[in-house]
VOPAGU-2260 file (C-alpha; in pm, 1 decimal, decimal comma):
REM VOPAGU-2260
SITE   aa  ch    i         X         Y         Z
SITE  MET   A    0   -1493,3     374,9   -5665,1
SITE  ILE   A    1   -1181,9     570,4   -5439,0
SITE  GLU   A    2    -844,9     544,6   -5579,4
SITE  PRO   A    3    -589,4     456,6   -5341,4
SITE  ASP   A    4    -333,6     717,5   -5451,3
SITE  SER   A    5    -584,1    1012,2   -5374,0
SITE  THR   A    6    -731,7     873,5   -5014,3
SITE  ALA   A    7    -372,1     758,6   -4874,9
SITE  PHE   A    8    -286,2    1107,4   -4721,1
SITE  LEU   A    9    -671,3    1087,1   -4589,0
SITE  VAL   A   10    -598,2     823,9   -4396,9
SITE  VAL   A   11    -277,0     913,5   -4304,3
SITE  LEU   A   12    -459,8    1260,2   -4147,9
SITE  LEU   A   13    -745,5    1059,4   -4002,2
SITE  LEU   A   14    -508,4     824,9   -3864,5
SITE  PHE   A   15    -266,3    1115,5   -3668,7
SITE  PHE   A   16    -579,6    1300,1   -3510,1
SITE  HIS   A   17    -696,2     961,0   -3392,2
SITE  ALA   A   18    -357,9     938,4   -3251,1
SITE  VAL   A   19    -352,8    1312,5   -3124,0
SITE  VAL   A   20    -711,4    1236,2   -2955,7
SITE  ALA   A   21    -557,7     928,2   -2802,9
SITE  ALA   A   22    -240,7    1080,1   -2677,6
SITE  ALA   A   23    -435,4    1412,5   -2547,6
SITE  LYS   A   24    -698,8    1213,1   -2301,6
SITE  GLU   A   25    -437,3    1002,2   -2152,7
SITE  ALA   A   26    -190,1    1294,5   -2084,9
SITE  ILE   A   27    -474,1    1535,4   -1969,5
SITE  ALA   A   28    -567,1    1210,3   -1708,9
SITE  PHE   A   29    -162,9    1177,9   -1639,8
SITE  THR   A   30    -110,2    1549,8   -1520,7
SITE  ARG   A   31     -61,8    1581,8   -1154,0
SITE  LYS   A   32    -358,1    1862,9   -1035,2
SITE  SER   A   33     -94,0    1998,5    -769,8
SITE  ARG   A   34     120,1    2072,8   -1111,7
SITE  ARG   A   35    -186,8    2179,9   -1282,4
SITE  LEU   A   36    -265,2    2465,5   -1041,4
SITE  GLN   A   37      95,0    2592,0   -1018,9
SITE  LEU   A   38      47,0    2621,1   -1390,2
SITE  ILE   A   39    -277,8    2806,6   -1358,2
SITE  GLU   A   40    -100,9    3053,3   -1106,5
SITE  GLU   A   41     184,0    3134,0   -1338,7
SITE  GLY   A   42     -96,4    3258,8   -1589,4
SITE  LYS   A   43     -92,5    2955,0   -1810,3
SITE  TYR   A   44    -431,9    2986,1   -2011,9
SITE  SER   A   45    -433,8    2617,6   -2137,3
SITE  ALA   A   46    -358,3    2478,1   -1776,2
SITE  GLN   A   47    -711,4    2619,5   -1692,2
SITE  ILE   A   48    -842,3    2420,1   -1999,2
SITE  VAL   A   49    -653,3    2094,4   -1878,0
SITE  GLU   A   50    -772,6    2145,0   -1541,7
SITE  ARG   A   51   -1128,9    2214,5   -1611,3
SITE  LEU   A   52   -1100,8    1892,5   -1845,4
SITE  ALA   A   53    -937,3    1657,6   -1561,1
SITE  GLU   A   54   -1189,1    1785,7   -1338,4
SITE  ASN   A   55   -1477,8    1661,0   -1589,9
SITE  ILE   A   56   -1366,4    1338,4   -1630,9
SITE  ALA   A   57   -1694,9    1225,9   -1781,0
SITE  LEU   A   58   -1738,8    1515,5   -2051,6
SITE  LEU   A   59   -1344,1    1409,5   -2156,4
SITE  LEU   A   60   -1384,6    1037,2   -2183,3
SITE  THR   A   61   -1726,0    1077,2   -2394,7
SITE  THR   A   62   -1542,3    1329,6   -2607,6
SITE  GLU   A   63   -1249,1    1097,2   -2657,8
SITE  GLN   A   64   -1507,2     800,7   -2762,6
SITE  PHE   A   65   -1693,4    1012,2   -3009,0
SITE  ALA   A   66   -1416,4    1127,2   -3156,5
SITE  LEU   A   67   -1209,1     797,4   -3176,5
SITE  LYS   A   68   -1508,9     617,5   -3288,5
SITE  LEU   A   69   -1606,0     881,2   -3586,1
SITE  LEU   A   70   -1241,6     879,7   -3715,6
SITE  GLU   A   71   -1215,0     466,1   -3676,5
SITE  ALA   A   72   -1513,2     433,7   -3922,0
SITE  CYS   A   73   -1412,8     709,3   -4165,1
SITE  ILE   A   74   -1040,0     541,5   -4183,2
SITE  VAL   A   75   -1192,1     194,7   -4229,8
SITE  PHE   A   76   -1461,1     332,4   -4464,7
SITE  LEU   A   77   -1196,3     526,2   -4640,3
SITE  THR   A   78    -960,5     181,1   -4676,8
SITE  ILE   A   79   -1175,6     -54,7   -4750,6
SITE  PHE   A   80   -1334,4     142,4   -5054,9
SITE  ALA   A   81   -1015,7     223,4   -5160,0
SITE  PHE   A   82    -783,1     -55,7   -5086,8
SITE  THR   A   83   -1012,6    -381,6   -5112,5
SITE  GLU   A   84   -1083,5    -410,5   -5561,7
SITE  PRO   A   85    -676,9    -363,0   -5607,4
SITE  LEU   A   86    -600,5    -623,5   -5331,2
SITE  ALA   A   87    -826,1    -877,9   -5489,7
SITE  GLN   A   88    -721,3    -850,7   -5830,8
SITE  PHE   A   89    -350,1    -817,7   -5655,0
SITE  ILE   A   90    -360,4   -1186,3   -5508,9
SITE  SER   A   91    -684,1   -1322,9   -5698,5
SITE  ILE   A   92    -905,9   -1372,1   -5406,5
SITE  ASP   A   93   -1294,2   -1283,3   -5353,4
SITE  ASN   A   94   -1363,7    -928,2   -5255,5
SITE  LEU   A   95   -1542,4   -1031,9   -4968,2
SITE  LEU   A   96   -1195,4   -1191,8   -4832,8
SITE  ALA   A   97   -1002,5    -879,9   -4968,4
SITE  ALA   A   98   -1248,6    -692,7   -4753,1
SITE  PHE   A   99   -1202,2    -870,0   -4462,7
SITE  ILE   A  100    -832,2    -862,8   -4495,5
SITE  VAL   A  101    -830,2    -484,9   -4546,3
SITE  THR   A  102   -1034,0    -437,6   -4228,2
SITE  LEU   A  103    -810,4    -638,2   -4010,5
SITE  ILE   A  104    -496,9    -461,6   -4137,3
SITE  THR   A  105    -676,6    -122,1   -4100,2
SITE  VAL   A  106    -773,2    -233,9   -3713,4
SITE  LEU   A  107    -405,4    -360,6   -3600,6
SITE  VAL   A  108    -221,4     -27,7   -3750,4
SITE  ILE   A  109    -530,0     190,5   -3579,9
SITE  LEU   A  110    -457,5      -9,8   -3254,4
SITE  LEU   A  111     -64,2      15,9   -3277,8
SITE  PHE   A  112     -46,9     380,8   -3443,3
SITE  GLY   A  113    -338,9     575,8   -3341,9
SITE  GLU   A  114    -382,2     466,5   -2963,4
SITE  LEU   A  115    -112,5     224,2   -2829,1
SITE  ILE   A  116     186,4     389,2   -2944,8
SITE  PRO   A  117      48,4     741,9   -2858,0
SITE  LYS   A  118    -111,3     675,0   -2512,2
SITE  GLU   A  119     251,1     526,5   -2402,7
SITE  ILE   A  120     420,4     825,8   -2520,5
SITE  ALA   A  121     182,1    1034,1   -2346,7
SITE  ARG   A  122     214,4     909,6   -2019,6
SITE  SER   A  123     632,7     992,7   -2043,8
SITE  TYR   A  124     519,2    1328,4   -2158,1
SITE  ALA   A  125     223,3    1408,6   -2013,9
SITE  GLU   A  126     250,9    1762,6   -1889,7
SITE  PRO   A  127     375,4    1974,6   -2226,2
SITE  ILE   A  128     123,0    1733,3   -2429,8
SITE  ALA   A  129    -176,9    1780,1   -2229,9
SITE  LEU   A  130     -80,0    2197,0   -2277,0
SITE  PHE   A  131     -18,3    2181,2   -2632,5
SITE  ALA   A  132    -369,8    1947,5   -2716,9
SITE  SER   A  133    -596,2    2161,8   -2445,2
SITE  TYR   A  134    -725,2    2407,0   -2725,7
SITE  PHE   A  135    -787,2    2118,5   -2971,0
SITE  MET   A  136    -942,2    1896,8   -2701,4
SITE  ASN   A  137   -1129,2    2214,7   -2567,5
SITE  GLY   A  138   -1327,2    2290,1   -2917,1
SITE  ILE   A  139   -1383,5    1864,0   -2934,6
SITE  SER   A  140   -1544,5    1877,9   -2593,4
SITE  PHE   A  141   -1742,5    2164,1   -2687,3
SITE  LEU   A  142   -1906,0    2015,0   -3016,6
SITE  ALA   A  143   -1927,2    1662,5   -2775,3
SITE  ALA   A  144   -2077,9    1827,5   -2470,4
SITE  PRO   A  145   -2466,9    1745,1   -2645,4
SITE  LEU   A  146   -2346,2    1479,3   -2710,8
SITE  ALA   A  147   -2167,5    1352,4   -2388,8
SITE  LYS   A  148   -2540,7    1487,7   -2192,7
SITE  PHE   A  149   -2748,6    1237,3   -2389,2
SITE  VAL   A  150   -2554,6    1003,6   -2335,9
SITE  THR   A  151   -2542,5    1043,3   -1984,0
SITE  LYS   A  152   -2904,2    1099,5   -1928,1
SITE  LEU   A  153   -2931,2     756,2   -2171,7
SITE  CYS   A  154   -2724,2     501,2   -1950,1
SITE  ARG   A  155   -2867,6     684,6   -1637,4
SITE  LEU   A  156   -3180,4     603,6   -1774,1
SITE  LEU   A  157   -3103,3     227,1   -1883,4
SITE  THR   A  158   -2894,7     134,4   -1582,0
SITE  GLY   A  159   -3109,9     335,7   -1281,9
SITE  ARG   A  160   -2915,1     375,8    -970,2
SITE  TRP   A  161   -2588,4     247,3   -1081,3
SITE  ALA   A  162   -2537,5     561,0   -1251,9
SITE  GLU   A  163   -2692,4     813,9   -1102,2
SITE  THR   A  164   -2338,6     996,4   -1077,7
SITE  GLU   A  165   -2064,9     999,3   -1346,7
SITE  GLU   A  166   -1892,9     763,0   -1187,6
SITE  PHE   A  167   -1997,1     499,9   -1447,1
SITE  ALA   A  168   -1780,5     660,7   -1664,5
SITE  ILE   A  169   -1454,6     632,6   -1472,0
SITE  ALA   A  170   -1254,4     314,8   -1483,1
SITE  SER   A  171   -1154,0     191,6   -1086,1
SITE  ILE   A  172    -858,1     262,8   -1003,1
SITE  THR   A  173    -702,0     -56,1    -777,9
SITE  GLU   A  174    -457,6     -70,7    -507,6
SITE  GLU   A  175    -246,6    -281,3    -796,5
SITE  ASP   A  176    -247,6     -21,2   -1044,2
SITE  LEU   A  177    -139,0     257,0    -764,8
SITE  ARG   A  178     133,7     -30,1    -682,5
SITE  SER   A  179     245,7       2,3   -1064,8
SITE  TYR   A  180     250,5     371,4   -1036,9
SITE  VAL   A  181     495,8     395,8    -723,5
SITE  ASP   A  182     703,6     122,0    -878,6
SITE  ALA   A  183     738,5     346,4   -1198,9
SITE  SER   A  184     822,5     632,2   -1020,2
SITE  GLU   A  185    1065,4     453,8    -790,4
SITE  GLU   A  186    1219,4     330,9   -1146,6
SITE  GLU   A  187    1238,1     664,4   -1279,5
SITE  GLY   A  188    1406,4     809,2    -982,5
SITE  VAL   A  189    1102,5    1059,3    -888,6
SITE  LEU   A  190    1053,1     887,8    -547,5
SITE  LYS   A  191    1346,1     688,2    -329,3
SITE  GLU   A  192    1343,4     366,8    -217,9
SITE  GLU   A  193    1237,8     471,1     128,2
SITE  GLU   A  194     938,7     659,1      -5,1
SITE  LYS   A  195     830,4     366,9    -174,8
SITE  GLU   A  196     854,2     151,0     112,7
SITE  MET   A  197     650,0     381,4     331,1
SITE  ILE   A  198     402,7     399,8      36,0
SITE  TYR   A  199     372,3      30,7      50,5
SITE  SER   A  200     319,0      37,6     444,1
SITE  ILE   A  201      44,4     253,4     374,6
SITE  PHE   A  202    -130,3       7,7     134,7
SITE  ASP   A  203     -70,3    -257,0     401,9
SITE  LEU   A  204    -179,9     -93,2     677,9
SITE  GLY   A  205    -536,4     -94,1     591,4
SITE  ASP   A  206    -508,6    -534,7     605,3
SITE  THR   A  207    -350,0    -471,5     979,7
SITE  LEU   A  208    -480,5    -559,6    1283,5
SITE  ALA   A  209    -433,9    -430,9    1654,7
SITE  ARG   A  210    -295,9    -752,6    1763,4
SITE  GLU   A  211      -7,7    -746,9    1498,4
SITE  VAL   A  212      96,3    -423,2    1621,6
SITE  MET   A  213       3,1    -393,8    1995,4
SITE  VAL   A  214     257,8    -474,4    2279,0
SITE  PRO   A  215     176,9    -827,1    2388,9
SITE  ARG   A  216      32,4    -879,0    2754,7
SITE  ILE   A  217     400,5   -1017,5    2884,4
SITE  ASP   A  218     557,6    -654,9    2796,0
SITE  ILE   A  219     341,5    -449,7    2949,8
SITE  VAL   A  220     466,6    -212,7    3224,1
SITE  ALA   A  221     208,9    -137,9    3462,0
SITE  VAL   A  222     116,3      -7,5    3785,2
SITE  GLU   A  223    -164,3    -145,1    4086,3
SITE  ALA   A  224    -398,2     135,7    4145,9
SITE  ASP   A  225    -286,4     125,7    4545,9
SITE  ALA   A  226      33,1     189,0    4493,2
SITE  SER   A  227     212,6     516,0    4638,6
SITE  VAL   A  228     324,0     780,8    4419,1
SITE  ASN   A  229     719,4     673,1    4537,1
SITE  SER   A  230     654,2     314,8    4357,1
SITE  ALA   A  231     467,9     427,9    4084,6
SITE  MET   A  232     732,6     682,2    3998,6
SITE  ASP   A  233    1001,6     452,3    4043,5
SITE  THR   A  234     833,2     197,2    3799,0
SITE  ILE   A  235     758,6     500,2    3571,1
SITE  LEU   A  236    1142,0     624,3    3605,0
SITE  HIS   A  237    1304,5     261,8    3515,7
SITE  ALA   A  238    1061,2     235,8    3225,5
SITE  GLY   A  239    1093,4     556,9    3074,5
SITE  HIS   A  240     720,7     614,8    2989,7
SITE  SER   A  241     510,1     918,0    2979,4
SITE  ARG   A  242     173,5     697,4    3055,8
SITE  VAL   A  243     131,0     370,5    3219,7
SITE  PRO   A  244    -208,2     124,6    3274,2
SITE  VAL   A  245    -325,5     116,8    3614,7
SITE  TYR   A  246    -499,1    -229,6    3700,9
SITE  GLU   A  247    -693,7    -341,2    4025,8
SITE  ASP   A  248    -572,9    -692,7    4133,8
SITE  THR   A  249    -465,4    -859,4    3815,2
SITE  ILE   A  250    -346,8    -705,5    3507,7
SITE  ASP   A  251    -691,5    -836,4    3338,4
SITE  ASN   A  252    -842,4    -586,4    3527,9
SITE  ILE   A  253    -720,7    -263,6    3414,7
SITE  ILE   A  254    -902,3      93,4    3503,7
SITE  GLY   A  255    -736,2     377,8    3366,9
SITE  ILE   A  256    -423,4     551,4    3224,0
SITE  LEU   A  257    -183,2     734,5    3485,2
SITE  TYR   A  258       2,0    1025,7    3278,7
SITE  VAL   A  259     319,9    1108,1    3469,0
SITE  LYS   A  260     191,9    1502,5    3451,9
SITE  ASP   A  261     -99,9    1418,0    3586,6
SITE  MET   A  262      49,0    1260,1    3891,6
SITE  LEU   A  263     315,2    1585,4    3899,0
SITE  ILE   A  264      70,9    1836,3    3877,2
SITE  HIS   A  265    -155,0    1691,3    4170,3
SITE  TRP   A  266     163,4    1625,9    4354,9
SITE  LEU   A  267     263,3    1989,4    4322,6
SITE  LYS   A  268    -115,7    2160,1    4392,8
SITE  GLN   A  269    -221,0    1947,2    4663,2
SITE  GLY   A  270      94,8    1778,0    4824,7
SITE  GLU   A  271     167,5    1372,0    4777,5
SITE  PRO   A  272    -153,9    1176,7    4748,3
SITE  ALA   A  273    -150,9     829,0    4963,2
SITE  SER   A  274    -173,8     623,1    4634,2
SITE  ILE   A  275    -242,6     718,8    4262,0
SITE  ARG   A  276    -626,1     547,8    4279,3
SITE  GLY   A  277    -814,5     839,2    4150,1
SITE  LEU   A  278    -560,5    1015,4    3930,0
SITE  GLU   A  279    -609,1     771,3    3597,3
SITE  ARG   A  280    -784,4     890,9    3297,2
SITE  ASN   A  281   -1049,9     654,6    3182,1
SITE  VAL   A  282    -952,0     406,1    2946,3
SITE  TYR   A  283    -978,4     298,9    2603,0
SITE  TYR   A  284   -1064,4     -51,2    2531,9
SITE  VAL   A  285   -1010,4    -230,7    2147,8
SITE  PRO   A  286   -1072,2    -601,8    2020,6
SITE  GLU   A  287    -773,4    -801,3    1906,5
SITE  THR   A  288    -959,6    -744,7    1490,0
SITE  LYS   A  289    -992,1    -416,0    1485,6
SITE  PRO   A  290    -841,8    -301,0    1172,8
SITE  VAL   A  291    -519,7     -26,6    1236,8
SITE  THR   A  292    -675,9     211,0    1040,4
SITE  ASP   A  293    -986,5     211,0    1227,9
SITE  LEU   A  294    -811,8     269,0    1507,7
SITE  LEU   A  295    -600,0     491,9    1439,9
SITE  ARG   A  296    -881,1     711,4    1323,5
SITE  GLU   A  297   -1059,5     684,3    1657,2
SITE  LEU   A  298    -737,3     777,7    1868,6
SITE  GLN   A  299    -717,9    1060,1    1664,7
SITE  THR   A  300   -1074,9    1181,1    1713,3
SITE  LYS   A  301   -1072,5    1063,2    2078,8
SITE  LYS   A  302    -742,6    1262,0    2153,0
SITE  VAL   A  303    -590,8     958,8    2374,4
SITE  HIS   A  304    -271,5     821,8    2318,9
SITE  ILE   A  305    -294,5     422,1    2452,0
SITE  ALA   A  306    -542,8     192,8    2376,5
SITE  ILE   A  307    -612,7    -141,0    2553,5
SITE  VAL   A  308    -660,0    -447,5    2329,0
SITE  VAL   A  309    -846,0    -686,4    2469,8
SITE  ASP   A  310    -888,1   -1064,3    2392,8
SITE  GLU   A  311   -1217,7   -1283,4    2278,0
SITE  TYR   A  312   -1284,5   -1331,8    2676,1
SITE  GLY   A  313   -1256,5   -1000,5    2749,8
SITE  GLY   A  314    -864,1   -1058,6    2913,8
SITE  THR   A  315    -593,5    -828,2    2850,8
SITE  ALA   A  316    -390,7    -884,2    2525,3
SITE  GLY   A  317    -167,1    -607,3    2518,0
SITE  LEU   A  318    -169,0    -221,8    2429,5
SITE  VAL   A  319    -101,1     -15,6    2179,4
SITE  THR   A  320     -43,5     325,2    2079,4
SITE  ILE   A  321     -34,2     576,7    1825,6
SITE  GLU   A  322     338,4     544,5    1804,5
SITE  ASP   A  323     299,7     154,0    1735,0
SITE  ILE   A  324     105,1     223,1    1455,7
SITE  LEU   A  325     306,9     495,5    1291,6
SITE  GLU   A  326     603,1     322,1    1338,4
SITE  GLU   A  327     428,3      30,7    1094,1
SITE  ILE   A  328     460,8     358,3     846,3
SITE  VAL   A  329     798,4     461,0     917,8
SITE  GLY   A  330     991,3     223,6    1083,3
SITE  GLU   A  331    1103,4     218,4    1448,1
SITE  ILE   A  332    1125,1     510,5    1609,1
SITE  GLN   A  333    1377,6     549,0    1876,6
SITE  ASP   A  334    1416,2     774,6    2193,9
SITE  GLU   A  335    1678,2     833,3    2462,2
SITE  HIS   A  336    1453,4     557,0    2659,4
SITE  ASP   A  337    1458,9     280,0    2444,8
SITE  ALA   A  338    1743,8      25,2    2416,9
SITE  ASP   A  339    1850,5    -143,5    2092,5
SITE  GLU   A  340    1680,0    -458,5    2056,3
SITE  PHE   A  341    1791,8    -789,4    1886,5
SITE  PHE   A  342    1661,4    -808,7    1546,3
SITE  MET   A  343    1789,0   -1075,8    1349,6
SITE  GLN   A  344    2155,3   -1234,4    1246,5
SITE  TYR   A  345    2234,4   -1311,3     932,1
SITE  ILE   A  346    2427,6   -1657,0     886,0
SITE  SER   A  347    2411,3   -1727,4     531,6
SITE  ASP   A  348    2097,4   -1699,2     252,4
SITE  ASP   A  349    1929,7   -1996,4     378,3
SITE  GLU   A  350    2007,5   -1965,8     725,2
SITE  TYR   A  351    1917,1   -1661,2     988,2
SITE  ILE   A  352    1903,3   -1590,3    1358,6
SITE  PHE   A  353    1544,7   -1393,6    1432,6
SITE  SER   A  354    1402,5   -1264,7    1757,6
SITE  ALA   A  355    1102,6   -1463,9    1854,3
SITE  ARG   A  356     906,5   -1203,6    1821,3
SITE  MET   A  357     987,6   -1075,6    1433,3
SITE  ASP   A  358     680,4   -1071,1    1199,2
SITE  LEU   A  359     625,0   -1382,7     977,6
SITE  ASP   A  360     541,3   -1183,7     667,6
SITE  ASP   A  361     904,9    -994,0     735,9
SITE  ILE   A  362    1064,3   -1365,8     769,0
SITE  ASN   A  363     876,0   -1437,0     432,5
SITE  ASP   A  364    1023,4   -1145,8     268,3
SITE  ILE   A  365    1348,2   -1155,2     373,6
SITE  MET   A  366    1410,4   -1555,9     336,0
SITE  SER   A  367    1130,9   -1553,3      32,3
SITE  MET   A  368     953,2   -1823,9     183,0
SITE  ASP   A  369     583,4   -1870,8     263,2
SITE  LEU   A  370     543,5   -1955,7     601,5
SITE  PRO   A  371     168,9   -1938,6     715,4
SITE  THR   A  372      37,6   -1648,4     915,4
SITE  ASP   A  373    -341,5   -1706,3     951,7
SITE  GLU   A  374    -299,5   -1828,9    1306,1
SITE  ASN   A  375     -31,6   -1670,8    1440,5
SITE  ASP   A  376     151,8   -1348,2    1399,9
SITE  THR   A  377     490,6   -1365,4    1510,0
SITE  LEU   A  378     766,3   -1675,8    1498,6
SITE  GLY   A  379     759,7   -1746,5    1845,9
SITE  GLY   A  380     368,1   -1780,5    1788,3
SITE  LEU   A  381     456,9   -2000,7    1520,6
SITE  ILE   A  382     671,0   -2215,4    1715,7
SITE  TYR   A  383     434,1   -2258,4    1996,4
SITE  GLY   A  384     126,1   -2362,9    1808,3
SITE  ALA   A  385     344,8   -2605,2    1626,3
SITE  LEU   A  386     536,4   -2724,2    1921,0
SITE  GLY   A  387     172,8   -2760,7    2168,0
SITE  HIS   A  388     409,8   -2751,5    2487,8
SITE  ILE   A  389     700,8   -2492,5    2645,5
SITE  PRO   A  390    1016,6   -2548,1    2414,5
SITE  LYS   A  391    1333,2   -2607,3    2563,1
SITE  GLU   A  392    1674,3   -2450,6    2432,1
SITE  GLY   A  393    1808,0   -2673,1    2180,1
SITE  GLU   A  394    1444,4   -2808,2    2070,6
SITE  VAL   A  395    1420,9   -2872,0    1695,8
SITE  LEU   A  396    1141,1   -2822,4    1478,1
SITE  ASP   A  397    1023,9   -2927,2    1135,7
SITE  GLY   A  398     877,2   -2701,3     897,3
SITE  SER   A  399     697,6   -2981,0     726,2
SITE  SER   A  400     469,7   -2952,8    1112,0
SITE  PHE   A  401     298,5   -2625,9     963,0
SITE  GLY   A  402     323,5   -2712,7     598,8
SITE  VAL   A  403     637,1   -2583,8     502,4
SITE  SER   A  404     876,1   -2830,0     335,6
SITE  ASN   A  405    1265,8   -2815,9     331,9
SITE  LEU   A  406    1256,6   -2611,8     680,8
SITE  VAL   A  407    1408,9   -2632,3     995,8
SITE  LEU   A  408    1351,9   -2397,5    1345,2
SITE  THR   A  409    1568,7   -2427,2    1588,6
SITE  VAL   A  410    1513,4   -2262,1    1975,7
SITE  LEU   A  411    1786,9   -2104,9    2100,3
SITE  ASP   A  412    1678,2   -1932,0    2359,1
SITE  VAL   A  413    1443,8   -1929,8    2621,1
SITE  ASP   A  414    1330,7   -1691,5    2911,8
SITE  GLY   A  415    1118,2   -1898,1    3123,5
SITE  ARG   A  416     796,6   -1967,6    2928,8
SITE  ARG   A  417     908,7   -1703,3    2662,8
SITE  ILE   A  418    1114,4   -1792,5    2305,3
SITE  LYS   A  419    1363,0   -1523,5    2252,5
SITE  THR   A  420    1555,9   -1608,2    1966,8
SITE  ALA   A  421    1520,9   -1881,2    1699,4
SITE  ARG   A  422    1727,9   -1975,9    1393,3
SITE  VAL   A  423    1584,4   -2070,0    1072,4
SITE  LYS   A  424    1730,4   -2279,3     793,4
SITE  ARG   A  425    1620,9   -2391,4     489,7
SITE  VAL   A  426    1768,0   -2724,2     371,3
SITE  ARG   A  427    1811,3   -2763,9     -29,2
SITE  GLU   A  428    1792,5   -3081,4    -132,8
SITE  GLU   A  429    2127,1   -3012,4    -355,2
SITE  THR   A  430    2398,6   -2807,6    -200,3
SITE  GLN   A  431    2391,8   -2460,1    -308,8
SITE  PRO   A  432    2769,2   -2265,8    -316,8
SITE  GLN   A  433    2764,4   -2011,3       2,4
SITE  ASP   A  434    2854,8   -1637,6     -32,2
SITE  SER   A  435    3239,7   -1610,8      32,3
SITE  VAL   A  436    3360,5   -1512,0     378,6
SITE  GLU   A  437    3403,4   -1161,4     323,4
SITE  THR   A  438    3058,2   -1098,7     176,6
SITE  ALA   A  439    2884,1   -1336,0     512,8
SITE  LYS   A  440    3053,2   -1098,1     736,0
SITE  ASP   A  441    2957,6    -748,7     600,4
SITE  LYS   A  442    2569,9    -876,4     567,1
SITE  ASN   A  443    2643,2   -1001,4     924,4
SITE  SER   A  444    2743,3    -672,5    1032,6
SITE  SER   A  445    2468,8    -499,9     864,8
SITE  ALA   A  446    2219,7    -718,8    1029,1
SITE  SER   A  447    2357,1    -714,4    1340,6
SITE  THR   A  448    2283,4    -296,3    1376,2
SITE  LEU   A  449    1904,4    -342,4    1269,8
SITE  VAL   A  450    1660,8    -259,6    1597,9
SITE  SER   A  451    1336,7    -481,9    1612,4
SITE  ASN   A  452    1004,4    -377,2    1428,2
SITE  ALA   A  453     825,0    -530,3    1700,5
SITE  PRO   A  454     607,1    -272,5    1880,0
SITE  ASN   A  455     806,2     -55,7    2182,1
SITE  THR   A  456     658,5     -63,1    2501,6
SITE  ALA   A  457     739,4     304,3    2557,8
SITE  SER   A  458     405,3     443,8    2540,9
């Protein structure tokens, strides 16, 4: 029989090694590659070990699991044989039940002090812990290398193609995990709020379609193929664009893109042409449903700055530029030709006036609502879809018509068939105290200076 007094120190020592292994693996995994390379350049040999272990993640994980399981088995074995009989005699229970209690307590102690707490500490002090424990982990990895190779081959044999690479040993990192890291970095002051929002925008870019960022058909500035150079130049100068679509007969038949520099070069070298026909470059068409990430990649590959978005019938739905896509990441890009565009006006926490081109997702974020976005992208589209006719100024729409209770939309400004602004008001069952007049004025002043996130027509 192993005496408790003679094994207590050994159990604590094994638990300490368990904590070191768990913390070392976590610290190595959390170190930044750029920082590791910087330390290597500074001549730190321990950083080379950390880099080698971090790059061979399968070996690192196998080493950790091998060491932890061996230590856990030893700890449980020692505690059962040292403490089972004394516990059974102390509380007068069966040895089997005492062994179960000892095992349960031991597992909880290992989980808490040998894994969870050490890993939490390692995440906060990843670099110093990784460098400190690098030699220790390197030694264990050397001993565990034959076992790692055996386990890898065995897994490949048992699982076939799924384990043809070492990816089976790497836990998948999801988008939610990355968002959590970004949030934690912002809370710790590593990232600014603007930087966090930019990273979030990149995450959301993969779910964004061309129709959500395009300049709508009604806002396209284009020139007719047989227009004179002077006429085309007037249109271009008035719009402040460097590239404009060229159409024949109707805007649905866009035959090319006119670059101002091409027209000027031709004019200087060969004189003024009778019309701009023949000066346009080839046009690149994309469907409305094309993901923005794919579109950006194709625009870069083809070395073009503008694409025409077509609907399911082949008609022109809008146009999209590289600038429109970049604005989804960095926000509105203003140049000398861009006029400040109305975005929103704060009335109260439950009431705003929005541009009809305001994205529904943005309204949902601002007002903490759940407006449907399946069929429409903008506030104007939602109103049109719910009403089923051309709205009039002052027309009121109840939110229940599109599945949102306690909401009232009021059309404020209509230009022809186009909605320009609308009031969105949440109606609460119980009247809530509103902000003070001073707070409302401050918020209204701030909101009025914002410009629209809708895509710019400038190319």
